[in-house]
C-alpha positions as CSV (number, residue, x, y, z in Angstrom):
1,E,0.0,0.0,0.0
2,V,1.3,3.4,-1.0
3,Q,1.5,5.9,1.8
4,L,2.7,9.5,2.0
5,V,2.6,11.2,5.4
6,E,3.5,14.8,6.0
7,S,4.7,16.1,9.3
8,G,6.2,19.3,10.7
9,G,3.5,21.8,10.2
10,G,2.4,24.3,12.8
11,L,2.1,27.9,13.8
12,V,5.1,30.3,13.4
13,Q,5.6,34.0,13.3
14,A,6.5,35.8,10.1
15,G,10.2,35.6,9.5
16,G,10.4,32.2,11.2
17,S,11.2,28.7,9.8
18,L,9.5,25.4,9.6
19,R,10.7,22.0,8.3
20,L,8.2,19.8,6.7
21,S,8.8,16.1,6.1
22,C,7.2,13.6,3.8
23,A,7.6,10.0,4.6
24,A,6.9,7.6,1.7
25,S,6.3,3.9,1.6
26,G,4.8,1.3,-0.7
27,F,6.7,2.2,-3.9
28,T,10.3,2.3,-5.3
29,F,11.2,5.7,-4.0
30,D,14.3,6.2,-6.2
31,D,12.0,5.9,-9.3
32,Y,9.7,8.7,-8.3
33,S,9.5,12.4,-8.1
34,I,8.1,14.1,-5.1
35,G,6.3,17.4,-5.1
36,W,5.0,19.8,-2.4
37,F,1.8,21.6,-3.1
38,R,-0.2,24.0,-1.0
39,Q,-3.7,25.2,-0.8
40,A,-4.7,28.3,1.1
41,S,-8.3,28.7,2.4
42,G,-10.5,29.8,-0.5
43,K,-7.8,29.5,-3.1
44,G,-6.6,27.0,-5.6
45,Q,-3.8,24.5,-5.3
46,E,-0.3,25.7,-6.0
47,G,2.8,23.8,-6.8
48,V,5.6,24.8,-4.4
49,A,8.7,22.7,-5.0
50,F,9.6,19.5,-6.8
51,I,12.5,17.0,-6.7
52,S,13.3,14.0,-8.9
53,N,14.8,11.3,-6.7
54,G,16.5,9.9,-9.8
55,D,18.6,13.0,-10.6
56,N,17.9,15.3,-7.7
57,R,16.8,18.1,-10.1
58,T,14.7,20.6,-8.3
59,Y,12.1,23.2,-9.2
60,Y,10.8,26.1,-7.1
61,A,7.8,28.3,-7.7
62,D,8.7,32.0,-7.9
63,P,7.0,32.9,-4.6
64,V,9.3,30.6,-2.6
65,K,12.5,30.8,-4.5
66,G,15.4,31.7,-2.2
67,R,13.4,30.9,0.9
68,F,12.4,27.2,0.6
69,T,14.7,24.2,0.0
70,I,13.6,20.7,-1.0
71,S,15.8,17.8,-0.4
72,S,15.5,14.0,-0.6
73,N,17.0,11.2,1.5
74,N,16.7,8.2,-0.6
75,A,18.0,5.9,2.2
76,K,15.1,6.9,4.4
77,N,12.4,7.4,1.7
78,T,11.9,10.9,3.0
79,V,11.6,14.3,1.3
80,T,12.1,17.5,3.4
81,L,10.9,21.0,2.7
82,Q,12.9,23.6,4.7
83,M,10.9,26.8,4.8
84,N,12.7,30.0,5.9
85,S,11.7,33.6,6.1
86,L,8.1,32.6,6.2
87,K,5.4,35.1,5.3
88,P,1.7,35.2,6.2
89,E,0.9,34.5,2.6
90,D,2.6,31.1,3.0
91,T,-0.2,30.0,5.3
92,A,-1.9,27.0,3.7
93,V,-2.3,23.2,4.0
94,Y,0.8,21.6,2.5
95,F,0.6,18.3,0.7
96,C,3.3,16.1,-0.6
97,A,2.7,14.0,-3.7
98,A,4.5,11.4,-5.8
99,R,4.6,10.6,-9.5
100,P,6.7,8.0,-11.3
101,G,9.8,9.2,-13.2
102,L,11.1,12.7,-13.5
103,W,9.1,15.8,-12.9
104,W,10.7,17.4,-15.9
105,D,10.5,16.2,-19.5
106,P,13.8,14.8,-20.8
107,V,12.5,14.7,-24.4
108,T,11.4,18.3,-24.7
109,Y,13.5,19.5,-21.9
110,Y,10.5,21.2,-20.4
111,T,11.4,22.2,-16.9
112,G,8.3,24.1,-15.9
113,P,6.1,23.1,-13.0
114,P,4.5,19.7,-13.4
115,R,0.7,19.6,-13.2
116,A,-0.9,18.3,-10.0
117,T,-2.9,15.9,-12.1
118,S,0.3,14.1,-13.1
119,F,0.9,13.0,-9.5
120,D,-0.5,9.6,-8.5
121,Y,-0.2,9.6,-4.8
122,W,-1.0,12.2,-2.2
123,G,-0.6,12.7,1.6
124,P,-3.4,14.0,3.8
125,G,-1.6,17.4,4.3
126,T,-0.3,19.4,7.2
127,Q,-1.3,22.9,8.2
128,V,1.2,25.7,8.1
129,T,0.1,29.0,9.7
130,V,2.3,32.1,9.6
131,S,1.2,34.9,11.9
132,S,2.0,38.5,11.1
């Protein structure tokens, strides 16, 4: 059974940091890409950061570039999202998701954000609240 479980969410003041973890099981971790998405109350889903476990290539959405870092520990089947300099607009439920293969297209070399619909497995989410 495939499982993705997020942890590390919570309440933090603006300017603070949080570290989210996504623990994966039930699939060959090295053959998958992991993405972090978020959804704020009343808003649509937004891709935040992605990593391919096969080549460690990463992608960051513009609003989080320079503040968030995604990393993967293939030995522990865990992906971490380090979030620094948090802002109130980062408040959302954060989800990790998995899709087979690379998140980017090695044929067209498209390295834009992958669609959420291309991810097969999702965790239940963890709430991140940043107070001003």
